[in-house]
N, C-alpha and C positions, 0 to 999 in steps of 0.2 A: 463600530457600529457594521454589523454585518450587510451583505447583500440585502438577504430576506429583511432586514430592518429597513434599507434603503427604499425598498418597494412600497414598505408602507409610505415614506416621507413622498415619492412621488405621485403616487396613487390619490394622494388628496386635493385635486384640482377641483374643489365644489365651487360654487359661486357665493357660498355663505362661508361661516367659519369652519374650520378645519385645522387637523394638527399639522404641525411642522417636522416633529420627530416622536417616534414610538420606539421604546426601549425596554426591555425585561432582561434582569440579570436575576442569579441565585441567590438566596441569602447566605452571608458570608460565614465559611465553616469555623471551625477552632482555631484555627491558623490565620484568620481573616480574608482570606481567599474567596471571590466571588467568581463565579463562570459566567460567560454570556448566553443566553436564551435566544435561537432563533424565532423570527418571527414571521409570519406568512399570511397571506390572504387565507380566509378558511374555504373559498371555493362554492360557497354558498350563495343564495341569492342576494343575501344582504349586500349592499355596497361598501359597508363600512366594518364588515364583520373582519377579524383576525384570530388566529390559533398560534399555541406556543405548545412545546413539548418538553417538560422538564425529565430530566434524568432521576434514575431511582434514589440516588445518593443525594439530591437536592431537596432539601426538606420544605423549601419555601421560595418563594420570589420576591421582587421588589420591582414595580414598573414605575417607568419615568414617561412622561407625555409633555411635549412643549407645545402651546398652541401656536397658530400665525398671528402676525401683529394685529392688534386690537380686539383678540379673542383669549376667552380662558377656561382652562379645563375645569370641570364640576365634577365630583365625585371620584377624583383620585385617592386612593389610598395614600394615608401620612407614614405608613410604616410597613415592615415584611408582611407579606400574606401566607399561611401555612397551608399546607395541603396535603393530605396522607397518600401514602402508596396508591396507584391503581385509581384512585380519584380524579374528579376535574370540577373546575369552577369557571364562571363565566361573569366576566367584569364590564359592567356597562361605564361607558365614559361619555361625558356630554360637554361639547365645548360649544361655548356661548360667547356672544358680541358684547364689546363694551361700547360699540359704536353704531349698531342698530343693524348689524348683517343677520342673516338667518342661521339659527343654531344648526348645529351638526350632532348625531349620536354615533357612537363608536362601541364595537362589544369587542373584548378580548377572551376566548375561551382557553384556558389553560389546564392542561392536564399531566399527571405525573406518572412516570412509568412503573408498575407493578414489579418491576425487578425480575421476574420470570424469563423473560425473551431469551432465546438461544438462536435468535435469527440476527444476519447480517442485512444492513441497507443497501449495500452494494458489494460485488466482488469483480473484478477484471483481471486480466493476465496480459502482461505483455508479450507480442509475438506469438498468440497463442489464438486456438480457434476453439470455443466452447461449446458443447451440444447436451441439451437444450440451451438457449441464452439463460442466464441465472435469472432466478427467481427467488426472494427471499425464502420461500416456502417448499423449493424444491430443493432435496439434499444429494441429490447424484448426478454426476457430469462426466462426459467423455471429454478430455483437453488433447488437443493435439499440437505439439509445441513445434515451432519453426527451429530447423536444424543449426542454424545459429545462434538460437539461447541456451546459455550452456546451464542457465538457472530458469526455473521455472519461478516467475515474479508474481506474487499476489498483490493486488491492491483494493483494500478494502474499505469500508466504511460501517463502523458498530450502530447499532439502534439504540445503543445504552452507553454512554461512556464508561460505566461502570463495569462492562463487559470484560473477561479476559478471552484473548484470541491467539492460539497459537497451531503449530504443528509438531510433529515428532522431531522436527530439525530445526526448530526456531521458536521464539516468542516475540509478541509485539504488544506493548500496550499503547491504546490512543493518548494524545499527547495535546496540549493546548497549543495552537499556532496561530500565527497572525495572518489574514490573508491581506492581498492590496487595500480592499476598503476597511479593513478591522478585523476583531476578533470573531471569530465564529463557535458555534458549539460544535457541530462534527466534522471532523477532519479526517483526510485519507491516511492509513497506515500501510506498511509493506511487509510482507514475508518473502524470505527467500528459499526454495529447496532444489537442491542439483539433480539432473536428472542426465544420464549419460547419453551419447549418440547411440541413435538406434534403440534407445532404451524405454520399458515401460516402468511405469511406477504408481503403485497406489498411494495416495496422499490424501491423509485424513486433517481437515481443519477444524480443530474444536472451539465451540462460542460457550464458555462459561456464562451463566446468568449473573447479574450483577449483584441478586441477593445470595447468591452461590448454592441455589436450591437444586441446581439441574444444570447437565451440560450437553450439548447438541452437535451433532458431526455433519460437516458436509465430505462426501466423498469424492475425490477426484481421480480419476483414471486416467493417467498422462502417459500420452505416446510421444516419443520425440524422433523426428523424422531421421532417416541415416542418408549418409552422403552417398551420390550416385555412384555408378561403377567405374566410369570415367574419372571421376574427382573423387576418390574413396577414403580420403585420410581428412579429419576435420583439423584445422589449424587453431587453437585455442587462443592464439595473439592476435591474429587479423580476421577471427571469426567467420573465415570462408573454407569451403572444402577446395582439397588441392590434390593434384597426382602427383607431386614431389612436397618434400618438405623443407625448411629452412637448415642451414649449418647447425650443427648442435643437437638435430633432432632427427627420429627416425619414424617412419609409417608402421604405426603398431595394429597388425591384424586383427589383434584381440578386440581393441576397444575402439576401433576405426579412429584414431585420432595419431596428431603427429606429438611422438611424446620424448622428451629430452632424453638424450644419450646418458648412458649410466656411467661411462669412465669420465672423468673430469677433464676439461679442456679438449673432447675430441670433438671433431668436426662432421666425420663420416661414420656411422655405425648402424649397418643393416639390420643389425639383427636386436639391436639396444645395448648389448653387454659386451659385444666385441667391437673395436677401435680400429677403422682403416686408414683413418687420416686425420691428423692433430689438427686444431686450429692455427693459425697464421701466428708464429712467435713462437710455437711450442714444437718439440720433436720426439718421436720413440724413443724411450731408453727403459731397459726392463720391463718392456710392454705396459709402458705408461707414458702419458703426453708430458714431457717435462718443458719447462719454461726456457728457450733460448737465454745465451746471456745478455743481460741488459732489460728482460723482459720481463715486467712484475705479474707475480702469480695471482696478484691481489684483483686483479682486473674482472669486472663482473661480467656475467655470462651476456650480459646483453652489449655490452662492449664488445666482447670477442665475437660474439655471432650476432652482429646488426642485422635487422631486417630486410631481406631483397626482394625484389619484385620478383615472383615465380607466376607459374601457369595457372595460380590459384584463381579461381572465380566464384563470385557469389550464386549461391544456390537461389534461384528466382522462385517463389511460390513456396507455399506452407510445407507441401508433401511432395517428397522424392519418392518414398517407399518406407513404410513403417514396418520394422523386423523387433523381434522381443529379443533384448540382450539381458545381460547380467546387470543387477541392481546396482547403482554407483553410490558412493557416500554421501553425505549430507552436508550443508555448506554451515552449519552450526548446530550445537548441540545445548537442549534447554528444557524444562520441563513448562508446562502450561501455566503453571500457578504464577503470580505475578511476584516481585520480588519481595513483596512484604508478606506475602501469604505463605503459610508453613502446613496449611493444613490440607492440601489437595493431593 
């Protein structure tokens, strides 16, 4: 039972007969699977009016209601109710007493999505400030990403579970999950896109309608802060800006990051390609860092170069200064289409 369904239970504190529970689920599909359908108060003046929204792929629904002790539900459908895309239906439920209590009348308005929506219900981003604030009908945004965020993490909820959502660098499909209080209809999913330090990137979030008739796009002009001059290198391991990099890394002026030394087992490499000092247990031989006797060369880089305290400090605040830099690579590569779709 979802939290929305629990609201139905807790709102039935009438002096007469009332419902103990009210639950909706979709008609089972060909594999026998049925999805929960969220139920919420309709917001109308009627005290016992509720609403529910079916996804486009849900052909019908089953309503399950339980009355309080000493009462019974009248007018409850005994089988599933079909509904066309874009249509709605209102079901009256009357709860009468077997012990002389006053009766109560409920109504449940159920609508089915037309399947053509390309809107998201919500969109939030970790460690970022978005202008303007997200509204489903607004399609263009400026996003200011904190320097400590190596990726832009998009957390969204769809309007219809049949929608396919993706970006140029990744794909996500809404899934069925279980919350603390039970299964719910709409859940949050995540997409990630890499953005380089001090970089600017145009991200297109594409939403394909459940009926596959059209695709809508949200445009995000993303800017990520650059480290301040006194701490000009970003340490990707500790996610802070630093004036010096740890052993085995060098300050890359081009990218503004602490980048691993190219020579293997090198501890100090001011330019990245030239090694000035080998890691402990290694020595220069023929312009290479070679293991001393008894040292295992299979030792991992994390063991050879343990993280040590440095003068790195976390950057406080969202922006230290935003500059345009070269585009960075993507965290994933995938098309917008769902795994079983091949026609997009």
